[in-house]
CHARMM-style PDB file with segment names, atoms N, HN, CA, C and O in Angstrom:
ATOM      1  N   PHE     1     201.771  71.349 114.498  1.00  0.00      PROA
ATOM      2  CA  PHE     1     201.164  70.615 113.491  1.00  0.00      PROA
ATOM      3  C   PHE     1     202.076  69.590 113.003  1.00  0.00      PROA
ATOM      4  O   PHE     1     203.276  69.642 113.273  1.00  0.00      PROA
ATOM      5  N   ASP     2     201.569  68.670 112.303  1.00  0.00      PROA
ATOM      6  HN  ASP     2     200.595  68.629 112.084  1.00  0.00      PROA
ATOM      7  CA  ASP     2     202.299  67.438 111.789  1.00  0.00      PROA
ATOM      8  C   ASP     2     202.104  67.445 110.301  1.00  0.00      PROA
ATOM      9  O   ASP     2     200.979  67.556 109.814  1.00  0.00      PROA
ATOM     10  N   ILE     3     203.203  67.326 109.566  1.00  0.00      PROA
ATOM     11  HN  ILE     3     204.117  67.236 109.962  1.00  0.00      PROA
ATOM     12  CA  ILE     3     203.255  67.173 108.137  1.00  0.00      PROA
ATOM     13  C   ILE     3     203.816  65.931 107.635  1.00  0.00      PROA
ATOM     14  O   ILE     3     204.896  65.501 108.039  1.00  0.00      PROA
ATOM     15  N   GLU     4     203.095  65.341 106.752  1.00  0.00      PROA
ATOM     16  HN  GLU     4     202.218  65.690 106.424  1.00  0.00      PROA
ATOM     17  CA  GLU     4     203.663  64.079 105.958  1.00  0.00      PROA
ATOM     18  C   GLU     4     203.778  64.488 104.504  1.00  0.00      PROA
ATOM     19  O   GLU     4     202.799  64.758 103.810  1.00  0.00      PROA
ATOM     20  N   TYR     5     205.059  64.517 104.078  1.00  0.00      PROA
ATOM     21  HN  TYR     5     205.855  64.297 104.642  1.00  0.00      PROA
ATOM     22  CA  TYR     5     205.358  64.917 102.692  1.00  0.00      PROA
ATOM     23  C   TYR     5     205.275  63.587 101.860  1.00  0.00      PROA
ATOM     24  O   TYR     5     205.832  62.563 102.256  1.00  0.00      PROA
ATOM     25  N   GLU     6     204.568  63.644 100.710  1.00  0.00      PROA
ATOM     26  HN  GLU     6     204.115  64.476 100.388  1.00  0.00      PROA
ATOM     27  CA  GLU     6     204.558  62.509  99.771  1.00  0.00      PROA
ATOM     28  C   GLU     6     205.264  62.813  98.534  1.00  0.00      PROA
ATOM     29  O   GLU     6     206.082  61.983  98.137  1.00  0.00      PROA
ATOM     30  N   GLU     7     205.071  63.862  97.877  1.00  0.00      PROA
ATOM     31  HN  GLU     7     204.406  64.536  98.200  1.00  0.00      PROA
ATOM     32  CA  GLU     7     205.701  64.390  96.650  1.00  0.00      PROA
ATOM     33  C   GLU     7     205.872  65.828  96.774  1.00  0.00      PROA
ATOM     34  O   GLU     7     205.343  66.473  97.679  1.00  0.00      PROA
ATOM     35  N   SER     8     206.715  66.406  95.741  1.00  0.00      PROA
ATOM     36  HN  SER     8     207.145  65.882  95.006  1.00  0.00      PROA
ATOM     37  CA  SER     8     206.884  67.807  95.817  1.00  0.00      PROA
ATOM     38  C   SER     8     206.207  68.544  94.620  1.00  0.00      PROA
ATOM     39  O   SER     8     206.029  67.899  93.587  1.00  0.00      PROA
ATOM     40  N   ALA     9     205.843  69.764  94.680  1.00  0.00      PROA
ATOM     41  HN  ALA     9     205.988  70.288  95.520  1.00  0.00      PROA
ATOM     42  CA  ALA     9     205.339  70.494  93.702  1.00  0.00      PROA
ATOM     43  C   ALA     9     206.423  71.436  93.104  1.00  0.00      PROA
ATOM     44  O   ALA     9     207.339  71.844  93.818  1.00  0.00      PROA
ATOM     45  N   LYS    10     206.323  71.756  91.880  1.00  0.00      PROA
ATOM     46  HN  LYS    10     205.579  71.425  91.300  1.00  0.00      PROA
ATOM     47  CA  LYS    10     207.335  72.680  91.222  1.00  0.00      PROA
ATOM     48  C   LYS    10     206.806  74.009  91.182  1.00  0.00      PROA
ATOM     49  O   LYS    10     205.587  74.152  91.087  1.00  0.00      PROA
ATOM     50  N   PHE    11     207.563  74.990  91.241  1.00  0.00      PROA
ATOM     51  HN  PHE    11     208.554  74.874  91.318  1.00  0.00      PROA
ATOM     52  CA  PHE    11     207.131  76.456  91.138  1.00  0.00      PROA
ATOM     53  C   PHE    11     206.193  76.639  89.897  1.00  0.00      PROA
ATOM     54  O   PHE    11     206.487  76.171  88.797  1.00  0.00      PROA
ATOM     55  N   GLY    12     205.117  77.304  90.125  1.00  0.00      PROA
ATOM     56  HN  GLY    12     204.878  77.684  91.019  1.00  0.00      PROA
ATOM     57  CA  GLY    12     204.201  77.543  88.970  1.00  0.00      PROA
ATOM     58  C   GLY    12     203.060  76.471  88.886  1.00  0.00      PROA
ATOM     59  O   GLY    12     202.017  76.729  88.285  1.00  0.00      PROA
ATOM     60  N   GLU    13     203.275  75.262  89.501  1.00  0.00      PROA
ATOM     61  HN  GLU    13     204.122  75.053  89.989  1.00  0.00      PROA
ATOM     62  CA  GLU    13     202.132  74.263  89.497  1.00  0.00      PROA
ATOM     63  C   GLU    13     200.974  74.638  90.363  1.00  0.00      PROA
ATOM     64  O   GLU    13     201.192  75.117  91.476  1.00  0.00      PROA
ATOM     65  N   HSD    14     199.765  74.455  89.929  1.00  0.00      PROA
ATOM     66  HN  HSD    14     199.588  74.066  89.024  1.00  0.00      PROA
ATOM     67  CA  HSD    14     198.674  74.687  90.635  1.00  0.00      PROA
ATOM     68  C   HSD    14     198.511  73.506  91.615  1.00  0.00      PROA
ATOM     69  O   HSD    14     198.818  72.357  91.298  1.00  0.00      PROA
ATOM     70  N   VAL    15     197.980  73.867  92.898  1.00  0.00      PROA
ATOM     71  HN  VAL    15     197.731  74.800  93.156  1.00  0.00      PROA
ATOM     72  CA  VAL    15     197.732  72.787  93.779  1.00  0.00      PROA
ATOM     73  C   VAL    15     196.094  73.040  94.321  1.00  0.00      PROA
ATOM     74  O   VAL    15     195.441  74.075  94.189  1.00  0.00      PROA
ATOM     75  N   ILE    16     195.742  71.986  94.851  1.00  0.00      PROA
ATOM     76  HN  ILE    16     196.273  71.146  94.958  1.00  0.00      PROA
ATOM     77  CA  ILE    16     194.294  71.938  95.420  1.00  0.00      PROA
ATOM     78  C   ILE    16     194.466  71.602  96.881  1.00  0.00      PROA
ATOM     79  O   ILE    16     195.176  70.649  97.203  1.00  0.00      PROA
ATOM     80  N   VAL    17     193.863  72.327  97.756  1.00  0.00      PROA
ATOM     81  HN  VAL    17     193.287  73.101  97.494  1.00  0.00      PROA
ATOM     82  CA  VAL    17     194.036  72.041  99.230  1.00  0.00      PROA
ATOM     83  C   VAL    17     192.639  71.694  99.616  1.00  0.00      PROA
ATOM     84  O   VAL    17     191.700  72.471  99.446  1.00  0.00      PROA
ATOM     85  N   LYS    18     192.525  70.485 100.150  1.00  0.00      PROA
ATOM     86  HN  LYS    18     193.288  69.854 100.288  1.00  0.00      PROA
ATOM     87  CA  LYS    18     191.201  70.039 100.789  1.00  0.00      PROA
ATOM     88  C   LYS    18     191.339  70.013 102.253  1.00  0.00      PROA
ATOM     89  O   LYS    18     192.323  69.521 102.806  1.00  0.00      PROA
ATOM     90  N   THR    19     190.310  70.569 102.903  1.00  0.00      PROA
ATOM     91  HN  THR    19     189.511  70.969 102.453  1.00  0.00      PROA
ATOM     92  CA  THR    19     190.390  70.734 104.353  1.00  0.00      PROA
ATOM     93  C   THR    19     189.193  70.013 105.042  1.00  0.00      PROA
ATOM     94  O   THR    19     188.068  70.161 104.564  1.00  0.00      PROA
ATOM     95  N   HSD    20     189.374  69.292 106.071  1.00  0.00      PROA
ATOM     96  HN  HSD    20     190.288  69.172 106.459  1.00  0.00      PROA
ATOM     97  CA  HSD    20     188.443  68.562 106.744  1.00  0.00      PROA
ATOM     98  C   HSD    20     188.643  68.749 108.222  1.00  0.00      PROA
ATOM     99  O   HSD    20     189.758  68.895 108.722  1.00  0.00      PROA
ATOM    100  N   ILE    21     187.466  68.737 108.931  1.00  0.00      PROA
ATOM    101  HN  ILE    21     186.560  68.618 108.525  1.00  0.00      PROA
ATOM    102  CA  ILE    21     187.542  68.727 110.420  1.00  0.00      PROA
ATOM    103  C   ILE    21     187.781  67.299 110.884  1.00  0.00      PROA
ATOM    104  O   ILE    21     186.910  66.455 110.677  1.00  0.00      PROA
ATOM    105  N   LYS    22     188.876  66.995 111.481  1.00  0.00      PROA
ATOM    106  HN  LYS    22     189.584  67.681 111.649  1.00  0.00      PROA
ATOM    107  CA  LYS    22     189.177  65.592 111.911  1.00  0.00      PROA
ATOM    108  C   LYS    22     188.438  65.322 113.302  1.00  0.00      PROA
ATOM    109  O   LYS    22     187.781  64.299 113.494  1.00  0.00      PROA
ATOM    110  N   SER    23     188.601  66.321 114.247  1.00  0.00      PROA
ATOM    111  HN  SER    23     189.134  67.152 114.091  1.00  0.00      PROA
ATOM    112  CA  SER    23     187.914  66.143 115.519  1.00  0.00      PROA
ATOM    113  C   SER    23     187.699  67.481 116.133  1.00  0.00      PROA
ATOM    114  O   SER    23     188.371  68.459 115.807  1.00  0.00      PROA
ATOM    115  N   ILE    24     186.689  67.516 117.088  1.00  0.00      PROA
ATOM    116  HN  ILE    24     186.143  66.721 117.353  1.00  0.00      PROA
ATOM    117  CA  ILE    24     186.458  68.732 117.834  1.00  0.00      PROA
ATOM    118  C   ILE    24     186.503  68.358 119.364  1.00  0.00      PROA
ATOM    119  O   ILE    24     185.737  67.513 119.824  1.00  0.00      PROA
ATOM    120  N   GLY    25     187.342  68.958 120.057  1.00  0.00      PROA
ATOM    121  HN  GLY    25     187.964  69.645 119.683  1.00  0.00      PROA
ATOM    122  CA  GLY    25     187.497  68.777 121.511  1.00  0.00      PROA
ATOM    123  C   GLY    25     186.780  69.868 122.230  1.00  0.00      PROA
ATOM    124  O   GLY    25     186.008  70.623 121.639  1.00  0.00      PROA
ATOM    125  N   ASP    26     187.022  69.948 123.448  1.00  0.00      PROA
ATOM    126  HN  ASP    26     187.649  69.335 123.929  1.00  0.00      PROA
ATOM    127  CA  ASP    26     186.339  70.873 124.344  1.00  0.00      PROA
ATOM    128  C   ASP    26     186.832  72.406 123.982  1.00  0.00      PROA
ATOM    129  O   ASP    26     186.020  73.329 123.927  1.00  0.00      PROA
ATOM    130  N   THR    27     188.222  72.584 123.745  1.00  0.00      PROA
ATOM    131  HN  THR    27     188.882  71.834 123.790  1.00  0.00      PROA
ATOM    132  CA  THR    27     188.651  73.824 123.492  1.00  0.00      PROA
ATOM    133  C   THR    27     189.595  73.843 122.242  1.00  0.00      PROA
ATOM    134  O   THR    27     190.384  74.775 122.079  1.00  0.00      PROA
ATOM    135  N   SER    28     189.504  72.829 121.391  1.00  0.00      PROA
ATOM    136  HN  SER    28     188.864  72.073 121.524  1.00  0.00      PROA
ATOM    137  CA  SER    28     190.316  72.769 120.228  1.00  0.00      PROA
ATOM    138  C   SER    28     189.525  72.107 119.044  1.00  0.00      PROA
ATOM    139  O   SER    28     188.521  71.411 119.189  1.00  0.00      PROA
ATOM    140  N   ILE    29     190.124  72.425 117.852  1.00  0.00      PROA
ATOM    141  HN  ILE    29     190.941  72.990 117.734  1.00  0.00      PROA
ATOM    142  CA  ILE    29     189.530  71.817 116.630  1.00  0.00      PROA
ATOM    143  C   ILE    29     190.794  71.306 115.885  1.00  0.00      PROA
ATOM    144  O   ILE    29     191.752  72.053 115.686  1.00  0.00      PROA
ATOM    145  N   THR    30     190.766  69.998 115.476  1.00  0.00      PROA
ATOM    146  HN  THR    30     189.987  69.391 115.637  1.00  0.00      PROA
ATOM    147  CA  THR    30     191.853  69.388 114.720  1.00  0.00      PROA
ATOM    148  C   THR    30     191.354  69.392 113.234  1.00  0.00      PROA
ATOM    149  O   THR    30     190.279  68.884 112.915  1.00  0.00      PROA
ATOM    150  N   PHE    31     192.230  70.017 112.318  1.00  0.00      PROA
ATOM    151  HN  PHE    31     193.103  70.429 112.577  1.00  0.00      PROA
ATOM    152  CA  PHE    31     191.998  70.112 110.928  1.00  0.00      PROA
ATOM    153  C   PHE    31     192.872  69.102 110.194  1.00  0.00      PROA
ATOM    154  O   PHE    31     193.984  68.876 110.673  1.00  0.00      PROA
ATOM    155  N   LEU    32     192.519  68.512 109.159  1.00  0.00      PROA
ATOM    156  HN  LEU    32     191.616  68.695 108.770  1.00  0.00      PROA
ATOM    157  CA  LEU    32     193.369  67.768 108.215  1.00  0.00      PROA
ATOM    158  C   LEU    32     193.289  68.407 106.928  1.00  0.00      PROA
ATOM    159  O   LEU    32     192.216  68.551 106.342  1.00  0.00      PROA
ATOM    160  N   HSD    33     194.435  68.808 106.457  1.00  0.00      PROA
ATOM    161  HN  HSD    33     195.306  68.691 106.932  1.00  0.00      PROA
ATOM    162  CA  HSD    33     194.599  69.447 105.157  1.00  0.00      PROA
ATOM    163  C   HSD    33     195.332  68.441 104.282  1.00  0.00      PROA
ATOM    164  O   HSD    33     196.325  67.841 104.696  1.00  0.00      PROA
ATOM    165  N   GLU    34     194.813  68.262 103.034  1.00  0.00      PROA
ATOM    166  HN  GLU    34     194.007  68.749 102.698  1.00  0.00      PROA
ATOM    167  CA  GLU    34     195.465  67.374 102.046  1.00  0.00      PROA
ATOM    168  C   GLU    34     195.717  68.301 100.808  1.00  0.00      PROA
ATOM    169  O   GLU    34     194.857  69.039 100.327  1.00  0.00      PROA
ATOM    170  N   ILE    35     196.937  68.179 100.374  1.00  0.00      PROA
ATOM    171  HN  ILE    35     197.636  67.580 100.765  1.00  0.00      PROA
ATOM    172  CA  ILE    35     197.398  69.078  99.307  1.00  0.00      PROA
ATOM    173  C   ILE    35     197.597  68.158  98.057  1.00  0.00      PROA
ATOM    174  O   ILE    35     198.319  67.164  98.132  1.00  0.00      PROA
ATOM    175  N   TYR    36     196.935  68.513  96.885  1.00  0.00      PROA
ATOM    176  HN  TYR    36     196.349  69.321  96.824  1.00  0.00      PROA
ATOM    177  CA  TYR    36     197.130  67.765  95.661  1.00  0.00      PROA
ATOM    178  C   TYR    36     197.573  68.584  94.714  1.00  0.00      PROA
ATOM    179  O   TYR    36     197.286  69.781  94.726  1.00  0.00      PROA
ATOM    180  N   ARG    37     198.398  67.977  93.693  1.00  0.00      PROA
ATOM    181  HN  ARG    37     198.631  67.004  93.683  1.00  0.00      PROA
ATOM    182  CA  ARG    37     198.762  68.616  92.485  1.00  0.00      PROA
ATOM    183  C   ARG    37     197.549  68.631  91.566  1.00  0.00      PROA
ATOM    184  O   ARG    37     196.892  67.600  91.426  1.00  0.00      PROA
ATOM    185  N   GLU    38     197.223  69.755  90.933  1.00  0.00      PROA
ATOM    186  HN  GLU    38     197.756  70.593  91.047  1.00  0.00      PROA
ATOM    187  CA  GLU    38     195.995  69.837  90.098  1.00  0.00      PROA
ATOM    188  C   GLU    38     196.162  69.060  88.894  1.00  0.00      PROA
ATOM    189  O   GLU    38     195.176  68.435  88.504  1.00  0.00      PROA
ATOM    190  N   SER    39     197.333  68.981  88.175  1.00  0.00      PROA
ATOM    191  HN  SER    39     198.134  69.489  88.492  1.00  0.00      PROA
ATOM    192  CA  SER    39     197.408  68.369  86.953  1.00  0.00      PROA
ATOM    193  C   SER    39     197.181  66.839  86.897  1.00  0.00      PROA
ATOM    194  O   SER    39     196.641  66.324  85.918  1.00  0.00      PROA
ATOM    195  N   ASP    40     197.606  66.116  87.974  1.00  0.00      PROA
ATOM    196  HN  ASP    40     198.045  66.535  88.770  1.00  0.00      PROA
ATOM    197  CA  ASP    40     197.480  64.727  87.948  1.00  0.00      PROA
ATOM    198  C   ASP    40     196.784  64.131  89.288  1.00  0.00      PROA
ATOM    199  O   ASP    40     196.663  62.926  89.509  1.00  0.00      PROA
ATOM    200  N   ASN    41     196.367  65.120  90.102  1.00  0.00      PROA
ATOM    201  HN  ASN    41     196.465  66.099  89.922  1.00  0.00      PROA
ATOM    202  CA  ASN    41     195.649  64.812  91.307  1.00  0.00      PROA
ATOM    203  C   ASN    41     196.564  63.947  92.310  1.00  0.00      PROA
ATOM    204  O   ASN    41     196.046  63.222  93.160  1.00  0.00      PROA
ATOM    205  N   ALA    42     197.867  64.061  92.167  1.00  0.00      PROA
ATOM    206  HN  ALA    42     198.287  64.650  91.477  1.00  0.00      PROA
ATOM    207  CA  ALA    42     198.834  63.411  93.066  1.00  0.00      PROA
ATOM    208  C   ALA    42     198.789  64.020  94.459  1.00  0.00      PROA
ATOM    209  O   ALA    42     198.854  65.244  94.582  1.00  0.00      PROA
ATOM    210  N   LEU    43     198.675  63.175  95.570  1.00  0.00      PROA
ATOM    211  HN  LEU    43     198.623  62.181  95.470  1.00  0.00      PROA
ATOM    212  CA  LEU    43     198.766  63.715  96.883  1.00  0.00      PROA
ATOM    213  C   LEU    43     200.136  64.047  97.140  1.00  0.00      PROA
ATOM    214  O   LEU    43     201.059  63.246  96.991  1.00  0.00      PROA
ATOM    215  N   LEU    44     200.281  65.387  97.577  1.00  0.00      PROA
ATOM    216  HN  LEU    44     199.532  66.037  97.698  1.00  0.00      PROA
ATOM    217  CA  LEU    44     201.677  65.877  97.858  1.00  0.00      PROA
ATOM    218  C   LEU    44     201.974  65.961  99.271  1.00  0.00      PROA
ATOM    219  O   LEU    44     203.120  65.758  99.672  1.00  0.00      PROA
ATOM    220  N   ALA    45     201.003  66.252 100.070  1.00  0.00      PROA
ATOM    221  HN  ALA    45     200.072  66.417  99.744  1.00  0.00      PROA
ATOM    222  CA  ALA    45     201.263  66.289 101.586  1.00  0.00      PROA
ATOM    223  C   ALA    45     199.885  66.234 102.304  1.00  0.00      PROA
ATOM    224  O   ALA    45     198.832  66.615 101.792  1.00  0.00      PROA
ATOM    225  N   LYS    46     200.017  65.721 103.531  1.00  0.00      PROA
ATOM    226  HN  LYS    46     200.872  65.411 103.946  1.00  0.00      PROA
ATOM    227  CA  LYS    46     198.919  65.752 104.606  1.00  0.00      PROA
ATOM    228  C   LYS    46     199.394  66.585 105.682  1.00  0.00      PROA
ATOM    229  O   LYS    46     200.536  66.419 106.111  1.00  0.00      PROA
ATOM    230  N   VAL    47     198.595  67.506 106.180  1.00  0.00      PROA
ATOM    231  HN  VAL    47     197.668  67.641 105.832  1.00  0.00      PROA
ATOM    232  CA  VAL    47     198.885  68.340 107.296  1.00  0.00      PROA
ATOM    233  C   VAL    47     197.848  68.257 108.234  1.00  0.00      PROA
ATOM    234  O   VAL    47     196.690  68.525 107.916  1.00  0.00      PROA
ATOM    235  N   GLU    48     198.237  67.830 109.615  1.00  0.00      PROA
ATOM    236  HN  GLU    48     199.178  67.612 109.873  1.00  0.00      PROA
ATOM    237  CA  GLU    48     197.299  67.840 110.662  1.00  0.00      PROA
ATOM    238  C   GLU    48     197.577  69.041 111.654  1.00  0.00      PROA
ATOM    239  O   GLU    48     198.668  69.132 112.216  1.00  0.00      PROA
ATOM    240  N   CYS    49     196.597  69.927 111.848  1.00  0.00      PROA
ATOM    241  HN  CYS    49     195.711  69.853 111.391  1.00  0.00      PROA
ATOM    242  CA  CYS    49     196.795  71.055 112.601  1.00  0.00      PROA
ATOM    243  C   CYS    49     195.717  71.253 113.686  1.00  0.00      PROA
ATOM    244  O   CYS    49     194.517  71.187 113.420  1.00  0.00      PROA
ATOM    245  N   VAL    50     196.212  71.506 114.957  1.00  0.00      PROA
ATOM    246  HN  VAL    50     197.187  71.559 115.173  1.00  0.00      PROA
ATOM    247  CA  VAL    50     195.176  71.817 115.977  1.00  0.00      PROA
ATOM    248  C   VAL    50     195.119  73.230 116.337  1.00  0.00      PROA
ATOM    249  O   VAL    50     196.144  73.846 116.629  1.00  0.00      PROA
ATOM    250  N   ARG    51     193.978  73.761 116.330  1.00  0.00      PROA
ATOM    251  HN  ARG    51     193.146  73.261 116.093  1.00  0.00      PROA
ATOM    252  CA  ARG    51     193.764  75.093 116.638  1.00  0.00      PROA
ATOM    253  C   ARG    51     192.974  75.292 117.969  1.00  0.00      PROA
ATOM    254  O   ARG    51     191.970  74.610 118.174  1.00  0.00      PROA
ATOM    255  N   LEU    52     193.370  76.137 118.804  1.00  0.00      PROA
ATOM    256  HN  LEU    52     194.186  76.691 118.638  1.00  0.00      PROA
ATOM    257  CA  LEU    52     192.750  76.392 119.978  1.00  0.00      PROA
ATOM    258  C   LEU    52     191.801  77.578 119.860  1.00  0.00      PROA
ATOM    259  O   LEU    52     192.093  78.487 119.083  1.00  0.00      PROA
ATOM    260  N   VAL    53     190.670  77.627 120.590  1.00  0.00      PROA
ATOM    261  HN  VAL    53     190.433  76.888 121.221  1.00  0.00      PROA
ATOM    262  CA  VAL    53     189.799  78.709 120.608  1.00  0.00      PROA
ATOM    263  C   VAL    53     190.058  79.447 121.897  1.00  0.00      PROA
ATOM    264  O   VAL    53     189.912  78.872 122.975  1.00  0.00      PROA
ATOM    265  N   MET    54     190.445  80.721 121.813  1.00  0.00      PROA
ATOM    266  HN  MET    54     190.564  81.188 120.937  1.00  0.00      PROA
ATOM    267  CA  MET    54     190.734  81.492 122.986  1.00  0.00      PROA
ATOM    268  C   MET    54     190.221  82.932 122.874  1.00  0.00      PROA
ATOM    269  O   MET    54     190.010  83.501 121.803  1.00  0.00      PROA
ATOM    270  N   GLU    55     190.042  83.461 124.098  1.00  0.00      PROA
ATOM    271  HN  GLU    55     190.213  82.998 124.968  1.00  0.00      PROA
ATOM    272  CA  GLU    55     189.664  84.894 124.086  1.00  0.00      PROA
ATOM    273  C   GLU    55     191.008  85.771 124.065  1.00  0.00      PROA
ATOM    274  O   GLU    55     191.857  85.651 124.948  1.00  0.00      PROA
ATOM    275  N   LEU    56     191.126  86.581 123.088  1.00  0.00      PROA
ATOM    276  HN  LEU    56     190.437  86.679 122.370  1.00  0.00      PROA
ATOM    277  CA  LEU    56     192.404  87.248 122.839  1.00  0.00      PROA
ATOM    278  C   LEU    56     192.948  88.084 124.069  1.00  0.00      PROA
ATOM    279  O   LEU    56     194.131  88.017 124.402  1.00  0.00      PROA
ATOM    280  N   GLU    57     192.108  88.801 124.664  1.00  0.00      PROA
ATOM    281  HN  GLU    57     191.146  88.855 124.393  1.00  0.00      PROA
ATOM    282  CA  GLU    57     192.730  89.685 125.751  1.00  0.00      PROA
ATOM    283  C   GLU    57     193.146  88.990 126.880  1.00  0.00      PROA
ATOM    284  O   GLU    57     194.261  89.196 127.359  1.00  0.00      PROA
ATOM    285  N   SER    58     192.251  88.066 127.428  1.00  0.00      PROA
ATOM    286  HN  SER    58     191.345  87.898 127.039  1.00  0.00      PROA
ATOM    287  CA  SER    58     192.610  87.264 128.659  1.00  0.00      PROA
ATOM    288  C   SER    58     193.385  86.036 128.333  1.00  0.00      PROA
ATOM    289  O   SER    58     193.968  85.440 129.239  1.00  0.00      PROA
ATOM    290  N   LYS    59     193.435  85.592 127.030  1.00  0.00      PROA
ATOM    291  HN  LYS    59     192.962  86.076 126.294  1.00  0.00      PROA
ATOM    292  CA  LYS    59     194.178  84.433 126.725  1.00  0.00      PROA
ATOM    293  C   LYS    59     193.549  83.185 127.390  1.00  0.00      PROA
ATOM    294  O   LYS    59     194.226  82.184 127.624  1.00  0.00      PROA
ATOM    295  N   ASN    60     192.345  83.270 127.660  1.00  0.00      PROA
ATOM    296  HN  ASN    60     191.795  84.083 127.469  1.00  0.00      PROA
ATOM    297  CA  ASN    60     191.547  82.055 128.380  1.00  0.00      PROA
ATOM    298  C   ASN    60     190.981  81.210 127.180  1.00  0.00      PROA
ATOM    299  O   ASN    60     190.404  81.704 126.211  1.00  0.00      PROA
ATOM    300  N   LEU    61     191.209  79.960 127.360  1.00  0.00      PROA
ATOM    301  HN  LEU    61     191.678  79.559 128.147  1.00  0.00      PROA
ATOM    302  CA  LEU    61     190.609  79.056 126.346  1.00  0.00      PROA
ATOM    303  C   LEU    61     189.069  78.989 126.448  1.00  0.00      PROA
ATOM    304  O   LEU    61     188.499  79.061 127.536  1.00  0.00      PROA
ATOM    305  N   LEU    62     188.467  78.858 125.361  1.00  0.00      PROA
ATOM    306  HN  LEU    62     188.931  78.799 124.476  1.00  0.00      PROA
ATOM    307  CA  LEU    62     186.999  78.901 125.256  1.00  0.00      PROA
ATOM    308  C   LEU    62     186.437  77.553 124.744  1.00  0.00      PROA
ATOM    309  O   LEU    62     187.048  76.879 123.915  1.00  0.00      PROA
ATOM    310  N   ASN    63     185.306  77.208 125.247  1.00  0.00      PROA
ATOM    311  HN  ASN    63     184.809  77.755 125.921  1.00  0.00      PROA
ATOM    312  CA  ASN    63     184.562  75.922 124.742  1.00  0.00      PROA
ATOM    313  C   ASN    63     184.158  76.206 123.316  1.00  0.00      PROA
ATOM    314  O   ASN    63     183.497  77.186 122.972  1.00  0.00      PROA
ATOM    315  N   VAL    64     184.626  75.241 122.503  1.00  0.00      PROA
ATOM    316  HN  VAL    64     185.163  74.446 122.783  1.00  0.00      PROA
ATOM    317  CA  VAL    64     184.387  75.360 120.980  1.00  0.00      PROA
ATOM    318  C   VAL    64     182.949  75.463 120.729  1.00  0.00      PROA
ATOM    319  O   VAL    64     182.523  76.378 120.023  1.00  0.00      PROA
ATOM    320  N   GLN    65     182.132  74.556 121.276  1.00  0.00      PROA
ATOM    321  HN  GLN    65     182.477  73.814 121.850  1.00  0.00      PROA
ATOM    322  CA  GLN    65     180.710  74.551 120.914  1.00  0.00      PROA
ATOM    323  C   GLN    65     179.964  75.834 121.365  1.00  0.00      PROA
ATOM    324  O   GLN    65     179.133  76.383 120.642  1.00  0.00      PROA
ATOM    325  N   GLN    66     180.298  76.278 122.581  1.00  0.00      PROA
ATOM    326  HN  GLN    66     180.973  75.832 123.169  1.00  0.00      PROA
ATOM    327  CA  GLN    66     179.661  77.448 123.017  1.00  0.00      PROA
ATOM    328  C   GLN    66     180.116  78.645 122.280  1.00  0.00      PROA
ATOM    329  O   GLN    66     179.307  79.553 122.084  1.00  0.00      PROA
ATOM    330  N   PHE    67     181.438  78.744 121.814  1.00  0.00      PROA
ATOM    331  HN  PHE    67     182.094  78.007 121.973  1.00  0.00      PROA
ATOM    332  CA  PHE    67     181.950  79.851 121.042  1.00  0.00      PROA
ATOM    333  C   PHE    67     181.166  79.981 119.631  1.00  0.00      PROA
ATOM    334  O   PHE    67     180.742  81.068 119.238  1.00  0.00      PROA
ATOM    335  N   PHE    68     181.019  78.851 118.948  1.00  0.00      PROA
ATOM    336  HN  PHE    68     181.362  77.968 119.267  1.00  0.00      PROA
ATOM    337  CA  PHE    68     180.456  78.824 117.622  1.00  0.00      PROA
ATOM    338  C   PHE    68     178.949  78.896 117.687  1.00  0.00      PROA
ATOM    339  O   PHE    68     178.370  79.371 116.710  1.00  0.00      PROA
ATOM    340  N   SER    69     178.234  78.472 118.740  1.00  0.00      PROA
ATOM    341  HN  SER    69     178.704  78.086 119.534  1.00  0.00      PROA
ATOM    342  CA  SER    69     176.795  78.597 118.862  1.00  0.00      PROA
ATOM    343  C   SER    69     176.450  80.117 118.987  1.00  0.00      PROA
ATOM    344  O   SER    69     175.361  80.512 118.571  1.00  0.00      PROA
ATOM    345  N   LYS    70     177.304  80.935 119.520  1.00  0.00      PROA
ATOM    346  HN  LYS    70     178.189  80.613 119.858  1.00  0.00      PROA
ATOM    347  CA  LYS    70     177.074  82.317 119.786  1.00  0.00      PROA
ATOM    348  C   LYS    70     177.169  83.080 118.348  1.00  0.00      PROA
ATOM    349  O   LYS    70     176.667  84.197 118.222  1.00  0.00      PROA
ATOM    350  N   LEU    71     177.786  82.476 117.348  1.00  0.00      PROA
ATOM    351  HN  LEU    71     178.194  81.569 117.450  1.00  0.00      PROA
ATOM    352  CA  LEU    71     178.022  83.151 116.151  1.00  0.00      PROA
ATOM    353  C   LEU    71     176.866  82.849 115.149  1.00  0.00      PROA
ATOM    354  O   LEU    71     176.761  83.531 114.129  1.00  0.00      PROA
ATOM    355  N   VAL    72     175.984  81.820 115.430  1.00  0.00      PROA
ATOM    356  HN  VAL    72     176.069  81.266 116.258  1.00  0.00      PROA
ATOM    357  CA  VAL    72     174.895  81.428 114.508  1.00  0.00      PROA
ATOM    358  C   VAL    72     173.682  82.197 114.898  1.00  0.00      PROA
ATOM    359  OT1 VAL    72     172.630  82.047 114.277  1.00  0.00      PROA
TER     360      VAL     72
END
């Protein structure tokens, strides 16, 4: 994952984490997390994280759309 730090939070401060799907690939989903300080809504950090969808036992990568269509 990739992190861009803008400002820091102090211990005890409340933060808000907003999560968006940035893109969906064949076997991966890229999430964008934005972390804000609750008191003044200042952007503290942006985190981009790629998650793979895989079958745990075989460790084979799975097609994202097929995987989630089976859950609905």
